[in-house]
C-alpha positions in Angstrom: 0.4 0.2 0.4 0.9 3.2 -1.2 0.5 6.4 0.8 -1.1 8.6 -2.0 -3.4 5.3 -2.2 -4.2 5.3 1.7 -4.9 9.2 1.2 -7.2 8.5 -1.8 -9.3 6.3 0.7 -9.2 8.3 3.8 -11.2 11.1 1.1 -13.4 8.8 0.1 -14.3 8.5 3.6 -14.5 11.7 4.5 -16.9 13.0 1.6 -18.7 10.1 1.5 -18.6 10.3 -2.9 -16.1 9.4 -5.3 -17.1 13.0 -6.7 -16.5 14.5 -4.4 -13.1 13.2 -4.0 -11.4 13.7 -7.0 -12.5 16.9 -6.7 -11.2 17.5 -3.5 -7.6 15.6 -4.7 -7.7 17.0 -8.4 -7.7 13.8 -9.9 -9.7 12.0 -12.6 -12.7 9.8 -10.6 -10.8 6.9 -13.5 -7.9 7.4 -11.3 -9.6 7.7 -7.6 -11.3 4.5 -8.5 -8.6 2.6 -9.9 -6.5 2.9 -6.4 -9.4 2.5 -4.4 -9.4 -0.8 -6.5 -5.7 -1.5 -6.0 -6.5 -0.7 -1.9 -9.3 -3.4 -2.3 -7.4 -6.4 -3.9 -4.7 -6.0 -1.9 -6.9 -5.9 1.3 -8.8 -9.0 -0.4 -11.7 -7.3 1.0 -14.0 -4.8 0.1 -13.3 -1.2 1.0 -17.2 1.0 -0.1 -20.8 -0.3 -0.5 -21.9 1.7 -3.9 -25.6 3.5 -2.7 -28.1 5.8 -3.3 -26.2 9.2 -2.5 -22.7 8.1 -3.1 -20.6 5.4 -1.3 -20.8 4.0 2.3 -17.4 3.3 4.3 -18.3 -1.1 5.1 -16.9 -2.5 8.0 -13.4 -3.8 7.4 -13.1 -0.5 5.6 -13.8 1.4 8.7 -10.8 -0.4 10.6 -8.9 0.2 7.7 -10.0 4.4 8.4 -9.1 4.1 12.0 -5.8 3.1 11.4 -5.6 5.4 8.1 -5.2 8.4 9.6 -3.7 6.6 13.1 -0.8 7.0 10.4 -1.3 9.9 9.0 -1.1 11.5 12.3 1.8 9.8 13.1 3.7 11.4 10.1 2.0 15.0 10.6 3.7 14.9 13.9 7.4 13.6 12.2 6.7 16.3 9.9 5.6 19.6 13.1 8.7 17.9 14.8 11.3 18.0 12.3 10.3 22.0 11.3 10.6 22.9 15.0 13.9 21.2 14.7 14.9 22.7 11.8 13.7 26.6 12.8 14.9 26.7 16.7 18.7 26.2 14.9 18.2 28.6 12.4 20.0 31.7 13.6 20.1 35.2 12.4 22.8 37.4 12.3 21.6 41.7 11.0 24.1 43.7 8.4 23.6 46.9 8.2 25.3 47.9 5.1 26.0 51.4 3.7 24.6 51.0 -0.1 27.7 51.7 -2.1 28.9 48.1 -1.1 26.0 46.5 -1.5 26.3 45.0 -5.3 30.3 45.2 -4.1 29.3 42.0 -1.8 26.3 40.7 -3.1 28.7 37.4 -4.4 30.6 36.8 -0.7 26.6 36.8 0.7 25.9 33.6 -1.3 28.5 32.4 -1.0 28.1 32.3 2.9 24.5 32.0 2.8 25.5 28.0 0.6 28.0 27.4 3.1 26.2 28.5 5.5 22.4 27.5 4.3 20.8 27.6 8.8 22.0 30.7 9.1 19.9 33.5 7.5 21.3 37.0 7.0 19.6 39.8 7.4 20.9 43.3 5.3 19.7 46.4 6.3 20.5 49.8 3.7 22.4 52.1 6.2 24.1 55.0 6.2 24.6 55.8 9.8 26.1 52.2 10.1 28.5 52.2 13.1 25.4 54.4 15.8 23.0 51.4 14.4 25.5 48.7 15.9 25.8 50.6 18.9 22.1 50.5 19.1 22.1 47.2 18.3 20.0 46.9 16.1 22.3 45.3 13.6 25.0 43.0 15.0 28.2 43.0 12.7 28.3 47.0 10.3 29.8 47.3 7.0 30.8 50.6 6.3 33.3 53.2 4.9 33.0 55.9 6.9 35.3 56.8 9.7 34.8 54.7 13.6 34.5 57.0 16.9 33.4 55.2 19.5 36.5 52.7 21.3 33.8 50.3 22.3 32.8 48.8 18.5 35.8 47.1 17.2 37.0 48.1 13.2 37.8 45.6 10.6 39.6 46.5 7.5 38.4 44.8 4.9 39.3 46.4 1.8 39.6 49.4 -0.2 37.3 51.7 -2.7 38.9 53.5 -5.9 36.9 56.6 -8.2 37.0 56.0 -12.1 35.3 57.9 -14.4 32.6 56.3 -16.9 32.4 57.6 -19.9 30.2 56.4 -23.1 31.9 54.9 -25.7 32.3 58.6 -28.2 33.5 60.7 -25.6 37.2 62.8 -26.7 38.9 60.4 -23.7 37.1 57.2 -24.6 41.0 56.6 -26.2 42.3 57.0 -22.7 42.6 54.1 -20.0 44.4 56.0 -17.4 44.1 59.7 -16.9 45.0 61.7 -13.7 42.6 62.9 -11.7 43.6 66.3 -12.1 42.4 66.5 -15.6 38.9 66.5 -14.5 39.6 70.3 -13.7 38.9 70.8 -17.5 35.8 68.7 -17.6 32.1 70.5 -17.9 30.2 68.1 -17.4 30.5 65.6 -14.2 28.2 63.6 -12.2 28.4 61.7 -9.5 26.5 59.9 -6.6 25.4 62.7 -3.6 26.8 60.2 -0.5 29.9 60.9 -2.4 29.7 64.9 -3.0 32.4 65.0 1.1 35.0 62.7 -0.1 35.9 64.6 -4.0 35.4 67.7 -2.4 38.3 67.3 -0.6 40.5 65.5 -2.8 39.1 68.7 -5.2 40.5 71.1 -2.6 43.7 69.8 -1.9 45.2 69.1 -5.2 43.6 72.9 -5.7 40.6 73.1 -7.8 37.0 73.0 -7.6 34.6 69.9 -9.2 31.4 71.5 -10.3 29.0 67.8 -11.0 26.2 69.5 -13.9 24.5 66.4 -12.0 24.1 64.5 -8.7 21.8 61.7 -7.7 21.8 58.9 -4.8 21.4 56.0 -7.6 25.0 54.9 -9.2 22.1 52.9 -11.7 20.3 56.5 -12.5 24.5 57.5 -13.3 25.0 54.2 -15.7 21.8 55.1 -17.7 22.9 59.2 -18.0 26.8 58.4 -18.6 25.2 55.5 -21.3 22.1 58.7 -23.1 25.6 60.8 -23.1 25.0 63.2 -20.6 28.4 63.7 -18.9 30.8 61.4 -17.3 30.7 60.3 -13.7 32.8 59.9 -10.4 31.6 56.2 -9.6 33.1 54.1 -7.3 34.6 51.2 -8.6 33.6 47.8 -7.3 30.1 49.1 -8.3 31.2 48.4 -12.2 32.7 45.4 -11.5 29.9 43.2 -13.3 29.2 45.7 -16.1 29.3 44.6 -19.5 28.0 47.7 -22.3 30.4 48.3 -25.1 28.2 52.4 -25.4 30.5 52.0 -22.1 34.3 52.7 -21.2 36.2 52.9 -17.9 38.8 55.1 -17.6 41.3 54.8 -14.6 42.2 57.9 -12.4 46.2 58.4 -11.5 47.8 60.0 -9.2 45.6 61.8 -6.0 42.3 59.4 -6.7 39.1 59.4 -4.5 39.3 56.5 -2.1 38.0 55.1 1.5 38.0 52.3 3.4 35.2 50.0 4.1 35.8 48.6 7.2 33.8 45.7 9.6 31.8 47.4 12.9 30.9 45.4 15.4 30.5 45.7 19.2 33.3 44.7 21.6 31.8 42.8 23.7 32.6 38.8 25.4 28.6 38.2 24.7 29.5 38.7 20.3 27.3 35.3 18.8 29.3 32.7 17.5 27.3 33.0 14.3 28.4 36.4 14.5 31.9 35.1 15.1 31.7 32.8 11.7 30.7 35.7 9.3 33.4 37.8 10.3 35.8 35.6 10.0 34.3 34.1 7.1 34.1 37.9 5.3 37.8 38.8 6.1 39.0 36.0 4.2 36.5 36.2 1.3 37.8 39.7 0.8 40.9 38.3 1.4 40.2 35.6 -1.5 39.0 38.7 -3.7 42.4 41.1 -3.5 44.8 37.6 -4.5 42.6 37.1 -7.2 42.8 41.1 -8.7 46.7 40.8 -8.0 47.1 37.4 -10.3 45.1 38.8 -12.8 46.9 41.6 -12.7 43.6 44.6 -11.9 
């Protein structure tokens, strides 16, 4: 006897009709009738009496129904117990991450999930990451901003550098590298709002002021505008790693380049969870592997 046949039998008993049971089960009546006949042949008994209003369970059928319900209840108990055990072992790590780094770190989050499927990653867009860590709103923080509180441990992950994104028909399209100072001559420059203060500092140190024509909070919008020929954009290099577009060119900058360090934050506490420590170790290992890969490829 198969569980499917037992399930069909119980449905017929409950509905008192082959027609109603087949609608509930989503099968054809010939299929349902055949499965009932298989059960009757296996036990060499009649399970139902056909009556004008449907079917009635025989005495032998009542015995099978009682035992069948007990079997189904045991299976349901086992399923609930297993699910409860799985849910109990599933832990969550909340991560506050500055939006600019989410795309770059997405492959790491995927790799971590594949390695630790029972650890749920809750990724939260956050600019004021340090404050969220201090308030215990997140377990881990990833940010480019300097840390002011001694109770927060900051671990350096990697350095972000700006590159210039231009259209393939731009006058600089044949260049692979230009001095940062040469941006002084550009009239149509665009960048992300959150990078404005950083760019201003670098420009000031080089003795000029870079006036933007467009500022936005979206990297994808910047890329779209460059594609439309509206100007050149200063964008973090990591945001363009997966960019594949023949109409666009990436020009690296040399000299005094706008850059900032990305760090991982967590509270200096002996109560840091094991899952958080695992995440920190895996993150450091991942970034190290990426840096070695980039060095070997010459990027």
